[in-house]
C-alpha positions in Angstrom: 4.4 32.3 -23.1 8.0 31.9 -24.2 7.6 28.2 -25.2 9.1 26.8 -22.0 6.2 24.5 -21.6 3.5 23.0 -23.8 0.4 20.9 -23.2 1.6 17.4 -22.7 4.9 18.3 -21.0 5.6 17.1 -17.5 6.7 20.0 -15.3 7.4 21.1 -11.7 6.2 24.5 -10.7 7.2 25.2 -7.1 6.5 22.0 -5.2 3.8 20.7 -7.6 4.7 18.3 -10.5 2.4 17.1 -13.2 1.3 16.8 -16.8 0.4 20.1 -18.4 -3.2 19.9 -19.4 -4.0 23.5 -20.2 -2.2 26.8 -20.6 -4.0 30.2 -20.8 -3.0 33.8 -20.4 -3.8 33.5 -16.7 -3.3 29.9 -15.5 -1.5 26.7 -16.0 -3.4 23.5 -15.2 -1.3 20.4 -14.1 -2.5 16.9 -13.4 -0.3 15.0 -10.9 0.4 11.3 -10.7 -2.5 10.8 -8.3 -4.9 12.4 -10.7 -5.2 15.6 -8.7 -5.7 18.8 -10.9 -3.7 21.8 -9.8 -4.5 25.3 -11.2 -1.6 27.6 -10.9 -1.9 31.3 -11.6 0.8 32.4 -14.0 1.7 35.4 -11.8 2.6 33.0 -9.0 5.1 31.0 -11.1 8.6 31.9 -9.8 10.4 28.7 -10.9 9.4 26.2 -13.6 11.2 22.9 -14.3 10.3 21.1 -17.5 11.2 17.4 -17.1 10.3 16.5 -20.8 11.6 19.3 -22.9 13.6 18.0 -25.8 14.8 14.9 -24.1 14.6 13.2 -20.6 16.7 11.1 -18.4 15.9 7.9 -16.6 17.9 8.0 -13.4 18.0 4.7 -11.5 19.8 4.2 -8.2 20.6 0.6 -7.5 21.4 -0.3 -3.9 23.6 -3.3 -3.0 24.9 -4.7 0.2 28.3 -3.7 1.4 29.5 -7.3 1.2 29.0 -7.4 -2.6 31.9 -6.9 -5.1 31.1 -3.4 -6.4 33.2 -3.8 -9.6 31.3 -7.1 -10.5 28.0 -5.4 -9.8 28.8 -2.4 -12.0 29.8 -4.8 -14.8 26.4 -6.6 -14.4 24.6 -3.2 -14.4 26.4 -2.1 -17.5 25.6 -5.4 -19.2 21.9 -5.1 -18.3 21.7 -1.5 -19.4 23.3 -2.4 -22.8 20.9 -5.3 -23.2 18.0 -2.7 -23.0 19.9 -0.3 -25.2 20.4 -2.9 -27.9 16.8 -4.2 -27.7 14.8 -3.0 -30.7 11.8 -2.4 -28.5 13.7 0.3 -26.5 16.4 1.4 -28.9 14.1 3.8 -30.6 13.5 5.8 -27.4 17.1 5.8 -26.0 19.2 8.6 -27.3 22.7 7.4 -26.4 24.5 4.6 -24.6 23.5 4.3 -21.0 26.0 5.6 -18.4 27.0 3.9 -15.2 28.1 6.8 -12.9 29.4 4.4 -10.3 29.1 4.7 -6.6 26.8 7.6 -5.9 26.6 7.3 -2.1 27.4 5.1 0.8 24.2 4.7 2.6 23.3 3.4 6.1 22.9 -0.1 4.9 23.8 0.0 1.2 26.2 1.1 -1.5 24.2 3.1 -4.1 25.2 3.0 -7.7 23.7 5.5 -10.2 22.7 4.4 -13.8 21.4 6.9 -16.4 19.6 6.6 -19.7 19.0 9.6 -22.0 15.5 9.1 -23.5 12.7 10.6 -25.5 10.4 12.8 -23.4 7.8 10.9 -21.3 9.5 7.5 -21.7 12.1 7.8 -18.9 9.8 6.4 -16.2 8.7 3.3 -18.1 12.3 2.6 -19.1 13.5 3.0 -15.4 10.8 0.4 -14.4 12.0 -2.0 -17.0 15.6 -1.6 -15.9 14.8 -2.1 -12.2 12.9 -5.3 -13.0 15.8 -6.7 -15.0 18.2 -5.8 -12.2 16.0 -7.4 -9.5 15.6 -10.6 -11.6 19.3 -10.8 -12.4 20.4 -10.1 -8.8 18.0 -12.8 -7.6 19.5 -15.2 -10.1 23.1 -14.4 -9.1 22.4 -14.2 -5.4 23.4 -10.5 -5.1 21.8 -8.9 -2.1 19.6 -5.8 -2.3 19.8 -4.7 1.3 17.0 -3.5 3.5 17.4 -1.3 6.5 17.8 -3.2 9.8 18.6 -2.1 13.3 20.5 -3.7 16.2 18.9 -2.9 19.5 21.0 -2.9 22.7 19.1 -3.0 26.0 21.0 -2.0 29.1 20.5 -4.1 32.3 19.3 -2.5 35.5 17.0 0.2 34.1 13.9 -1.6 35.3 13.2 -2.9 31.8 13.3 -6.6 30.9 13.0 -8.2 27.5 11.4 -11.6 27.3 12.9 -13.0 24.1 10.6 -16.1 24.1 7.4 -13.9 24.2 9.0 -11.1 22.0 7.7 -8.2 24.2 9.2 -5.6 26.4 7.8 -5.0 29.8 8.3 -2.6 32.7 9.1 -4.1 36.2 
């Protein structure tokens, strides 16, 4: 009612996110990414987050292996982000130069770097997908490892459990 949301915005109301399809005096109708329609009574709305009001942000976390040279990787990410920024196809939807926020976290099996693009509303998700594809292709070309979780399993002797490595199965004795 106070112009916080409009039909066509993407919002989060409580734990439901979706595209606003209808607003009436009594309800807001959202359609989520799976196509599910949610009808939310206005009286139940305590918190509303509008993800597309005025401008949006594509936030991409790029994970790299601990063995990689983080400074080199951040230079590559900056170069790829600027490539997109300077591309006429995307330049019209990007509001300002992309930002490399640097190391965002040290994960269990990866160093996570955060890259951000300020965009027109509703374009952030497509732009993030384009950037991720460029990153994947460039990392493959340069041999930069995008890690995946893996575990080392230790088996104690003498607990009545044996591991037959040739048959790849665990059995009780």
